[in-house]
TORMI-879102 format. One line per field, with one value per residue: residue in one letter; x, y, z of N, C-alpha, C in turn. Coordinates in steps of 0.1 Angstrom, whole numbers, plus 5000, padded with zeros to 4 digits. Example, Ala and Ser with C-alpha at 12.3 -4.5 7.8 and 13.67 -1.06 7.14 Angstrom:
! residues 2
residu = [A, S]
n.u = [5132, 5128]
n.v = [4943, 4978]
n.w = [5078, 5071]
ca.u = [5123, 5137]
ca.v = [4955, 4989]
ca.w = [5078, 5071]
c.u = [5132, 5129]
c.v = [4967, 5000]
c.w = [5078, 5079]
//
This chain:
! residues 268
residu = [M, R, I, R, R, L, T, S, A, D, L, D, A, C, T, R, L, A, T, A, R, Q, W, G, P, E, R, H, K, W, A, L, L, L, D, V, G, E, G, Y, G, I, D, A, P, D, G, D, G, L, A, A, T, N, I, L, T, R, Y, G, H, D, H, A, V, I, S, M, V, L, T, A, E, R, H, A, R, Q, G, L, A, R, A, L, M, E, H, A, L, E, Q, A, G, D, R, T, V, S, L, H, A, T, E, Q, G, R, P, L, Y, E, R, L, G, F, R, T, V, G, R, V, A, K, H, T, G, V, F, T, G, E, P, S, G, V, T, R, P, A, T, A, D, D, L, G, A, I, L, T, L, D, A, E, V, F, G, T, D, R, S, E, L, L, R, R, M, F, G, F, G, L, S, V, R, V, A, E, Q, G, F, G, H, C, W, R, N, D, T, N, V, V, I, G, P, V, V, A, Q, D, L, A, T, A, R, A, L, I, G, D, L, A, L, D, A, G, G, E, V, R, M, D, L, D, L, A, Q, E, E, L, V, A, W, A, V, A, H, G, M, G, Q, P, W, E, V, S, L, M, V, R, D, G, D, L, P, G, D, R, A, R, Q, F, L, P, F, M, Q, A, L, G]
n.u = [4854, 4880, 4912, 4929, 4955, 4954, 4953, 4962, 4940, 4919, 4913, 4889, 4870, 4881, 4879, 4851, 4843, 4856, 4842, 4816, 4819, 4819, 4844, 4866, 4869, 4897, 4913, 4938, 4956, 4951, 4959, 4987, 4995, 4987, 5006, 5032, 5029, 5015, 4985, 4956, 4927, 4892, 4868, 4834, 4808, 4785, 4792, 4793, 4815, 4842, 4845, 4863, 4894, 4930, 4962, 4996, 5027, 5060, 5089, 5122, 5141, 5130, 5107, 5072, 5040, 5006, 4976, 4946, 4924, 4895, 4860, 4832, 4799, 4778, 4791, 4803, 4815, 4820, 4845, 4862, 4880, 4898, 4909, 4922, 4940, 4956, 4966, 4982, 5000, 5013, 5026, 5043, 5063, 5090, 5091, 5088, 5056, 5035, 5006, 4978, 4951, 4915, 4891, 4872, 4885, 4906, 4903, 4904, 4930, 4945, 4939, 4954, 4979, 4990, 5001, 4993, 5012, 5012, 4993, 4976, 4964, 4942, 4942, 4924, 4922, 4924, 4955, 4971, 4995, 5029, 5054, 5084, 5110, 5132, 5131, 5132, 5120, 5123, 5146, 5153, 5179, 5182, 5173, 5189, 5201, 5177, 5168, 5189, 5188, 5162, 5164, 5182, 5167, 5143, 5152, 5150, 5145, 5128, 5128, 5117, 5090, 5095, 5108, 5088, 5077, 5080, 5066, 5041, 5031, 5022, 5041, 5075, 5097, 5128, 5151, 5178, 5190, 5164, 5133, 5102, 5068, 5038, 5006, 4977, 4946, 4916, 4894, 4912, 4946, 4972, 4997, 5029, 5054, 5071, 5103, 5127, 5155, 5149, 5123, 5118, 5127, 5109, 5084, 5088, 5090, 5065, 5047, 5054, 5048, 5021, 5013, 5021, 5002, 4977, 4942, 4922, 4940, 4955, 4969, 4985, 4990, 5013, 5004, 5021, 5039, 5036, 5041, 5043, 5016, 5002, 5011, 5002, 4974, 4971, 4975, 4954, 4946, 4922, 4894, 4901, 4907, 4911, 4934, 4949, 4983, 4998, 5018, 5034, 5053, 5080, 5097, 5091, 5113, 5141, 5144, 5121, 5117, 5125, 5106, 5081, 5057, 5037, 5039, 5014, 4995, 4972, 4941, 4925]
n.v = [4745, 4754, 4767, 4787, 4798, 4831, 4848, 4871, 4867, 4867, 4893, 4908, 4895, 4901, 4929, 4931, 4919, 4937, 4961, 4953, 4952, 4978, 4990, 5009, 4999, 4997, 4988, 4992, 4989, 4963, 4949, 4953, 4943, 4916, 4909, 4913, 4901, 4873, 4862, 4849, 4830, 4821, 4804, 4813, 4791, 4790, 4796, 4822, 4843, 4854, 4842, 4850, 4868, 4873, 4889, 4881, 4897, 4895, 4908, 4908, 4885, 4885, 4899, 4903, 4914, 4914, 4919, 4933, 4919, 4904, 4895, 4882, 4895, 4877, 4854, 4859, 4855, 4828, 4817, 4820, 4842, 4838, 4812, 4818, 4837, 4821, 4804, 4822, 4831, 4807, 4804, 4826, 4818, 4821, 4848, 4882, 4896, 4921, 4943, 4964, 4973, 4975, 4984, 4964, 4942, 4939, 4923, 4896, 4894, 4899, 4875, 4858, 4864, 4889, 4922, 4955, 4982, 5008, 5037, 5047, 5073, 5079, 5106, 5128, 5152, 5185, 5195, 5224, 5248, 5258, 5251, 5235, 5238, 5223, 5197, 5173, 5159, 5124, 5102, 5073, 5069, 5074, 5053, 5033, 5046, 5052, 5026, 5017, 5036, 5030, 5004, 5007, 5023, 5009, 4984, 4960, 4943, 4958, 4960, 4947, 4957, 4985, 4989, 4991, 5016, 5037, 5029, 5023, 5045, 5081, 5101, 5104, 5116, 5131, 5141, 5155, 5128, 5115, 5103, 5102, 5092, 5090, 5078, 5069, 5061, 5049, 5075, 5094, 5105, 5088, 5095, 5082, 5056, 5077, 5085, 5100, 5120, 5138, 5158, 5182, 5176, 5156, 5169, 5186, 5168, 5155, 5177, 5187, 5164, 5162, 5186, 5181, 5161, 5173, 5183, 5160, 5144, 5116, 5109, 5087, 5088, 5084, 5085, 5090, 5108, 5136, 5163, 5162, 5154, 5176, 5196, 5186, 5188, 5215, 5222, 5215, 5189, 5167, 5149, 5125, 5089, 5063, 5035, 5005, 4997, 4967, 4939, 4908, 4882, 4894, 4925, 4955, 4960, 4983, 5020, 5037, 5064, 5077, 5069, 5082, 5081, 5054, 5027, 5015, 5011, 4988, 4976, 4956]
n.w = [4997, 4978, 4980, 4957, 4934, 4922, 4891, 4864, 4848, 4865, 4871, 4865, 4881, 4906, 4908, 4907, 4931, 4949, 4944, 4951, 4978, 4985, 4982, 4961, 4926, 4919, 4897, 4884, 4905, 4915, 4893, 4892, 4917, 4915, 4897, 4908, 4933, 4951, 4945, 4962, 4962, 4968, 4950, 4945, 4956, 4941, 4916, 4910, 4906, 4928, 4962, 4982, 4988, 4990, 4989, 4989, 4992, 4987, 5002, 4996, 5016, 5041, 5048, 5043, 5029, 5034, 5017, 5002, 5013, 5012, 5015, 5001, 5008, 5010, 5018, 5042, 5075, 5075, 5078, 5057, 5052, 5073, 5066, 5042, 5051, 5069, 5050, 5034, 5053, 5059, 5034, 5035, 5053, 5075, 5074, 5086, 5088, 5076, 5076, 5068, 5087, 5089, 5114, 5114, 5104, 5122, 5147, 5138, 5128, 5151, 5165, 5149, 5156, 5150, 5159, 5168, 5157, 5150, 5138, 5109, 5088, 5062, 5041, 5020, 4994, 4977, 4971, 4982, 4974, 4966, 4940, 4951, 4943, 4948, 4940, 4913, 4881, 4879, 4861, 4841, 4847, 4873, 4887, 4899, 4921, 4935, 4942, 4958, 4980, 4989, 4998, 5019, 5036, 5041, 5048, 5035, 5004, 4980, 4953, 4930, 4930, 4930, 4906, 4888, 4890, 4871, 4848, 4859, 4874, 4876, 4881, 4890, 4913, 4924, 4949, 4969, 4985, 4986, 4973, 4954, 4945, 4925, 4917, 4897, 4911, 4906, 4912, 4922, 4929, 4942, 4966, 4970, 4970, 4995, 5003, 5023, 5035, 5055, 5071, 5058, 5031, 5025, 5026, 5004, 4982, 4984, 4981, 4955, 4939, 4943, 4931, 4905, 4899, 4902, 4909, 4930, 4956, 4974, 5005, 5027, 5058, 5084, 5117, 5138, 5128, 5134, 5127, 5099, 5093, 5103, 5086, 5061, 5065, 5068, 5042, 5027, 5029, 5039, 5055, 5071, 5075, 5096, 5100, 5113, 5115, 5114, 5127, 5124, 5139, 5146, 5141, 5122, 5096, 5089, 5087, 5101, 5105, 5082, 5064, 5048, 5033, 5023, 4998, 4980, 5001, 5014, 5025, 5050]
ca.u = [4859, 4894, 4921, 4937, 4963, 4948, 4962, 4956, 4927, 4909, 4912, 4876, 4864, 4886, 4873, 4837, 4842, 4859, 4830, 4804, 4821, 4820, 4857, 4867, 4874, 4911, 4918, 4952, 4963, 4949, 4968, 5001, 4997, 4987, 5018, 5044, 5026, 5008, 4971, 4950, 4912, 4883, 4857, 4820, 4803, 4774, 4798, 4792, 4827, 4851, 4840, 4872, 4907, 4940, 4975, 5009, 5038, 5073, 5100, 5135, 5140, 5126, 5094, 5061, 5028, 4993, 4967, 4934, 4917, 4881, 4851, 4818, 4790, 4770, 4800, 4809, 4814, 4821, 4859, 4870, 4891, 4908, 4915, 4931, 4951, 4964, 4974, 4992, 5010, 5021, 5035, 5053, 5073, 5095, 5092, 5079, 5045, 5027, 4994, 4970, 4938, 4904, 4886, 4864, 4895, 4917, 4902, 4909, 4945, 4950, 4938, 4964, 4992, 4994, 5000, 4993, 5025, 5010, 4981, 4978, 4952, 4941, 4937, 4922, 4919, 4932, 4967, 4974, 5009, 5038, 5065, 5095, 5123, 5143, 5130, 5131, 5115, 5133, 5148, 5157, 5193, 5181, 5167, 5199, 5202, 5165, 5168, 5199, 5183, 5150, 5169, 5188, 5156, 5133, 5159, 5147, 5145, 5115, 5132, 5108, 5079, 5099, 5112, 5076, 5072, 5080, 5055, 5028, 5027, 5021, 5052, 5085, 5106, 5140, 5158, 5190, 5187, 5150, 5125, 5087, 5061, 5024, 4999, 4963, 4938, 4902, 4891, 4922, 4960, 4978, 5011, 5036, 5061, 5080, 5114, 5135, 5164, 5143, 5109, 5117, 5128, 5097, 5074, 5091, 5086, 5050, 5040, 5056, 5041, 5006, 5010, 5021, 4990, 4965, 4930, 4922, 4951, 4954, 4981, 4983, 4999, 5016, 5000, 5033, 5046, 5026, 5044, 5039, 5002, 4997, 5014, 4993, 4960, 4972, 4976, 4941, 4943, 4912, 4886, 4909, 4901, 4923, 4935, 4960, 4995, 5000, 5030, 5034, 5066, 5091, 5095, 5093, 5128, 5144, 5144, 5107, 5117, 5127, 5096, 5071, 5044, 5038, 5036, 5003, 4988, 4960, 4934, 4919]
ca.v = [4757, 4752, 4779, 4786, 4810, 4841, 4853, 4883, 4863, 4869, 4907, 4913, 4890, 4908, 4942, 4930, 4917, 4949, 4970, 4948, 4954, 4992, 4995, 5012, 4988, 4997, 4978, 4994, 4984, 4949, 4943, 4954, 4933, 4902, 4906, 4912, 4893, 4860, 4863, 4837, 4832, 4809, 4806, 4811, 4777, 4791, 4799, 4837, 4851, 4850, 4843, 4857, 4870, 4881, 4889, 4881, 4903, 4892, 4918, 4902, 4872, 4886, 4906, 4902, 4922, 4908, 4930, 4930, 4909, 4907, 4884, 4885, 4896, 4865, 4843, 4864, 4847, 4813, 4813, 4821, 4851, 4831, 4802, 4825, 4843, 4811, 4799, 4832, 4831, 4795, 4807, 4836, 4811, 4828, 4863, 4892, 4899, 4933, 4946, 4976, 4966, 4982, 4979, 4952, 4931, 4938, 4911, 4883, 4895, 4897, 4861, 4851, 4867, 4902, 4932, 4969, 4990, 5022, 5041, 5054, 5079, 5082, 5119, 5132, 5166, 5191, 5201, 5239, 5251, 5262, 5242, 5236, 5242, 5214, 5183, 5173, 5146, 5113, 5095, 5059, 5069, 5076, 5041, 5026, 5054, 5050, 5013, 5017, 5043, 5024, 4992, 5012, 5029, 4998, 4973, 4949, 4945, 4961, 4964, 4942, 4966, 4998, 4990, 4994, 5029, 5046, 5025, 5022, 5058, 5093, 5109, 5100, 5128, 5129, 5152, 5150, 5117, 5113, 5101, 5100, 5086, 5091, 5069, 5070, 5050, 5053, 5089, 5103, 5101, 5084, 5099, 5072, 5059, 5089, 5082, 5112, 5121, 5146, 5162, 5192, 5170, 5148, 5179, 5191, 5158, 5153, 5188, 5187, 5153, 5166, 5196, 5173, 5153, 5182, 5177, 5154, 5134, 5109, 5106, 5078, 5095, 5078, 5095, 5093, 5119, 5147, 5176, 5160, 5154, 5190, 5203, 5182, 5193, 5230, 5224, 5211, 5174, 5164, 5137, 5113, 5076, 5057, 5021, 5000, 4990, 4955, 4931, 4894, 4875, 4902, 4940, 4960, 4964, 4996, 5032, 5043, 5079, 5082, 5064, 5092, 5076, 5040, 5023, 5005, 5007, 4981, 4974, 4943]
ca.w = [4990, 4976, 4978, 4945, 4930, 4913, 4880, 4857, 4843, 4876, 4874, 4865, 4893, 4918, 4909, 4910, 4945, 4956, 4942, 4958, 4992, 4987, 4979, 4947, 4918, 4920, 4887, 4882, 4917, 4915, 4882, 4897, 4929, 4910, 4889, 4917, 4945, 4950, 4948, 4966, 4962, 4969, 4941, 4951, 4952, 4932, 4903, 4907, 4910, 4939, 4975, 4991, 4982, 4996, 4981, 4996, 4984, 4994, 5000, 5000, 5023, 5055, 5050, 5034, 5032, 5030, 5013, 4994, 5021, 5009, 5015, 4996, 5019, 5012, 5023, 5054, 5088, 5072, 5080, 5045, 5054, 5082, 5059, 5033, 5059, 5073, 5038, 5030, 5064, 5056, 5022, 5039, 5060, 5087, 5072, 5093, 5079, 5080, 5069, 5073, 5091, 5093, 5127, 5112, 5102, 5133, 5156, 5131, 5127, 5165, 5168, 5142, 5162, 5147, 5169, 5163, 5159, 5146, 5132, 5096, 5084, 5048, 5039, 5006, 4992, 4967, 4977, 4980, 4977, 4955, 4938, 4961, 4936, 4952, 4934, 4898, 4876, 4878, 4848, 4843, 4852, 4888, 4893, 4908, 4934, 4942, 4948, 4969, 4991, 4995, 5005, 5031, 5045, 5044, 5054, 5027, 4990, 4973, 4939, 4920, 4929, 4927, 4892, 4880, 4892, 4859, 4839, 4866, 4880, 4869, 4882, 4899, 4916, 4932, 4956, 4976, 4995, 4987, 4961, 4957, 4933, 4926, 4908, 4897, 4916, 4905, 4910, 4927, 4927, 4955, 4967, 4977, 4983, 4996, 5012, 5024, 5046, 5066, 5069, 5047, 5018, 5023, 5022, 4990, 4973, 4984, 4975, 4941, 4933, 4944, 4921, 4892, 4897, 4901, 4914, 4943, 4958, 4986, 5013, 5038, 5067, 5097, 5127, 5146, 5122, 5137, 5119, 5085, 5093, 5105, 5073, 5050, 5067, 5065, 5027, 5020, 5030, 5050, 5055, 5075, 5078, 5102, 5100, 5121, 5110, 5122, 5123, 5130, 5139, 5145, 5140, 5109, 5093, 5084, 5095, 5098, 5105, 5068, 5055, 5050, 5027, 5018, 4985, 4979, 5013, 5011, 5037, 5052]
c.u = [4874, 4901, 4929, 4945, 4954, 4958, 4955, 4942, 4915, 4907, 4898, 4868, 4868, 4880, 4858, 4835, 4845, 4847, 4818, 4806, 4824, 4835, 4856, 4872, 4889, 4918, 4933, 4960, 4962, 4959, 4982, 5004, 4996, 4999, 5030, 5041, 5020, 4994, 4965, 4935, 4905, 4871, 4843, 4814, 4792, 4779, 4798, 4804, 4835, 4843, 4849, 4886, 4917, 4952, 4986, 5020, 5050, 5083, 5113, 5132, 5134, 5113, 5084, 5049, 5016, 4983, 4955, 4926, 4902, 4873, 4838, 4808, 4782, 4778, 4807, 4806, 4813, 4836, 4867, 4882, 4902, 4916, 4925, 4943, 4961, 4973, 4985, 5003, 5019, 5031, 5046, 5064, 5077, 5097, 5084, 5068, 5038, 5015, 4987, 4956, 4927, 4900, 4878, 4874, 4904, 4915, 4907, 4924, 4951, 4950, 4949, 4978, 4998, 4992, 5000, 5006, 5023, 4996, 4984, 4964, 4952, 4935, 4935, 4919, 4926, 4943, 4968, 4988, 5016, 5049, 5077, 5107, 5134, 5142, 5129, 5125, 5126, 5134, 5152, 5171, 5193, 5177, 5177, 5200, 5189, 5164, 5177, 5194, 5171, 5154, 5175, 5177, 5147, 5139, 5156, 5146, 5131, 5117, 5122, 5095, 5083, 5103, 5100, 5071, 5070, 5069, 5041, 5023, 5026, 5034, 5062, 5094, 5117, 5144, 5170, 5186, 5171, 5144, 5110, 5080, 5046, 5018, 4984, 4956, 4923, 4900, 4901, 4936, 4966, 4993, 5018, 5042, 5068, 5090, 5123, 5144, 5159, 5129, 5108, 5118, 5115, 5085, 5076, 5086, 5071, 5043, 5042, 5049, 5026, 5003, 5012, 5008, 4978, 4953, 4932, 4934, 4948, 4968, 4978, 4994, 5001, 5013, 5011, 5041, 5037, 5029, 5040, 5023, 4996, 5000, 5005, 4979, 4960, 4972, 4965, 4938, 4934, 4906, 4894, 4901, 4912, 4922, 4947, 4971, 4998, 5011, 5029, 5048, 5078, 5087, 5097, 5108, 5129, 5143, 5130, 5107, 5119, 5116, 5083, 5057, 5046, 5036, 5025, 4997, 4975, 4954, 4928, 4909]
c.v = [4756, 4765, 4777, 4799, 4819, 4845, 4866, 4880, 4865, 4884, 4912, 4908, 4897, 4922, 4942, 4928, 4930, 4959, 4966, 4951, 4969, 4997, 5001, 5000, 4986, 4988, 4979, 4988, 4969, 4943, 4943, 4943, 4919, 4899, 4904, 4903, 4880, 4861, 4849, 4839, 4819, 4813, 4804, 4798, 4778, 4795, 4814, 4844, 4845, 4852, 4851, 4858, 4875, 4880, 4890, 4887, 4902, 4904, 4911, 4888, 4873, 4893, 4903, 4910, 4914, 4920, 4924, 4918, 4912, 4894, 4889, 4885, 4883, 4853, 4848, 4854, 4832, 4808, 4814, 4830, 4845, 4820, 4808, 4831, 4832, 4805, 4809, 4832, 4818, 4797, 4817, 4830, 4819, 4843, 4870, 4896, 4911, 4935, 4958, 4970, 4977, 4977, 4966, 4940, 4928, 4926, 4898, 4883, 4893, 4882, 4853, 4856, 4881, 4912, 4946, 4976, 5004, 5024, 5049, 5060, 5083, 5096, 5122, 5146, 5172, 5199, 5216, 5242, 5255, 5252, 5245, 5242, 5233, 5200, 5184, 5160, 5136, 5108, 5081, 5058, 5070, 5063, 5034, 5033, 5052, 5037, 5011, 5024, 5036, 5011, 4996, 5016, 5018, 4986, 4960, 4952, 4946, 4964, 4959, 4951, 4980, 5000, 4993, 5008, 5038, 5042, 5026, 5036, 5069, 5101, 5103, 5112, 5124, 5142, 5146, 5140, 5115, 5110, 5099, 5097, 5089, 5083, 5070, 5058, 5054, 5068, 5099, 5098, 5099, 5088, 5088, 5062, 5072, 5085, 5095, 5112, 5129, 5151, 5173, 5186, 5162, 5158, 5184, 5181, 5156, 5165, 5189, 5176, 5156, 5176, 5190, 5167, 5162, 5175, 5170, 5143, 5127, 5107, 5098, 5081, 5087, 5088, 5098, 5105, 5131, 5160, 5174, 5160, 5168, 5198, 5199, 5188, 5208, 5232, 5217, 5197, 5171, 5150, 5124, 5101, 5068, 5041, 5018, 4994, 4979, 4946, 4918, 4888, 4885, 4917, 4944, 4964, 4978, 5008, 5039, 5058, 5085, 5076, 5073, 5088, 5063, 5038, 5013, 5001, 5000, 4976, 4960, 4943]
c.w = [4989, 4974, 4966, 4942, 4920, 4903, 4874, 4851, 4853, 4879, 4875, 4877, 4906, 4919, 4911, 4925, 4953, 4955, 4950, 4973, 4995, 4987, 4965, 4939, 4919, 4910, 4885, 4893, 4917, 4904, 4886, 4907, 4924, 4902, 4898, 4929, 4941, 4955, 4952, 4967, 4964, 4960, 4949, 4947, 4942, 4918, 4900, 4913, 4921, 4953, 4984, 4984, 4993, 4987, 4991, 4987, 4992, 4991, 5005, 5007, 5037, 5058, 5039, 5038, 5026, 5028, 5005, 5000, 5020, 5010, 5010, 5007, 5021, 5018, 5036, 5066, 5085, 5073, 5068, 5046, 5063, 5074, 5049, 5040, 5064, 5062, 5034, 5041, 5062, 5045, 5026, 5047, 5072, 5085, 5083, 5083, 5085, 5071, 5075, 5075, 5094, 5107, 5125, 5111, 5114, 5142, 5150, 5132, 5141, 5169, 5161, 5146, 5158, 5159, 5163, 5167, 5155, 5140, 5119, 5093, 5069, 5047, 5024, 5006, 4980, 4973, 4973, 4983, 4964, 4952, 4947, 4955, 4940, 4947, 4919, 4894, 4875, 4864, 4851, 4849, 4867, 4895, 4903, 4921, 4942, 4949, 4959, 4982, 4997, 5003, 5018, 5041, 5050, 5050, 5047, 5013, 4984, 4958, 4929, 4919, 4924, 4912, 4883, 4881, 4879, 4849, 4846, 4870, 4870, 4869, 4893, 4901, 4925, 4938, 4962, 4987, 4997, 4973, 4964, 4944, 4936, 4915, 4909, 4902, 4916, 4903, 4916, 4924, 4941, 4955, 4975, 4967, 4983, 5007, 5012, 5036, 5058, 5062, 5058, 5033, 5015, 5019, 5008, 4980, 4972, 4978, 4960, 4933, 4933, 4933, 4907, 4889, 4894, 4906, 4927, 4944, 4972, 4992, 5025, 5048, 5080, 5108, 5137, 5141, 5122, 5129, 5105, 5084, 5094, 5092, 5062, 5052, 5064, 5050, 5020, 5021, 5042, 5049, 5059, 5078, 5083, 5101, 5109, 5112, 5119, 5117, 5131, 5128, 5136, 5145, 5126, 5107, 5089, 5093, 5092, 5099, 5091, 5058, 5057, 5044, 5021, 5004, 4985, 4992, 5009, 5024, 5038, 5064]
//
C-alpha cells in the first residue's frame, strides 16, 4: 500500500471515508486543509476509495499540526495509521508537531513520542446572550493587524491559513487587541480562532460571533480555562466531548493564555 499526496480531486473520497467512520463529512473543512496543508493517503487495495488519510499543516518554520487521521474500518489494525503518521512526521522535519487525539488514537501517538499537554472539550449548543457592544465586523483593512497579533500570540506564522478567513468563514470580528472567526461545518457553526488580550474580550468576541451565526454552534474549549468553560456552559453550551492536546519534539510556541479557541481543531 503506497503513500501518496492527496489533492482536491480526492475530496469526495475523503468525505466518504469520514462518513463511514461516523465523522461528519466536513467537506468544507477538508477542502481548506487540502489546500493549505499536505494531505497523505493510502488507496484501498480493492479500489474502493481510501484506506487511510492524514493531513500535515505547517506553521512557519517551527510548528506543524497533523489532523484528519482516519483509517477505514476494514483496514484497521494493519499499521496504516502508523505508516502515515511516520511519513507526516518525516515531512515535518525538526518542527514541533501537535495534534488533538481521541482516546482511541492516543496510544499510537504516545508510541510515536507525543505527550499530552492539555485537554480540550467540544461543546455544542444554542448560545444565549446579548450583543457585547465592544466588537465589530472586520474588514479587509483589519487583516494586517490580525496577522500581527496572531503571530505574536501563537509564536509562529499562521498567515497562509488566516488569510482565508474572510472567504472561508461566516463572520470575522475584531475588538481592541483581539479577533475572532466562525465558519460552517456540516450542521453547526464552529467558533474559532479567537485570540484576545483578556477573558472579557474573548467572551465578547465569542458571544457576538455565536449571535451572528444563530442556531447551534460549537466551541472547542481548553479545560485549563475554567472561567471561560463555566461562562460557556452558563450560556447554553453543553454536550462536552473531551480530547487530548498532544505535542512532540518541544513545547507549543506562543502565549496560550491569549489563545481562547482554536482554528480547525481536528481529531485523530
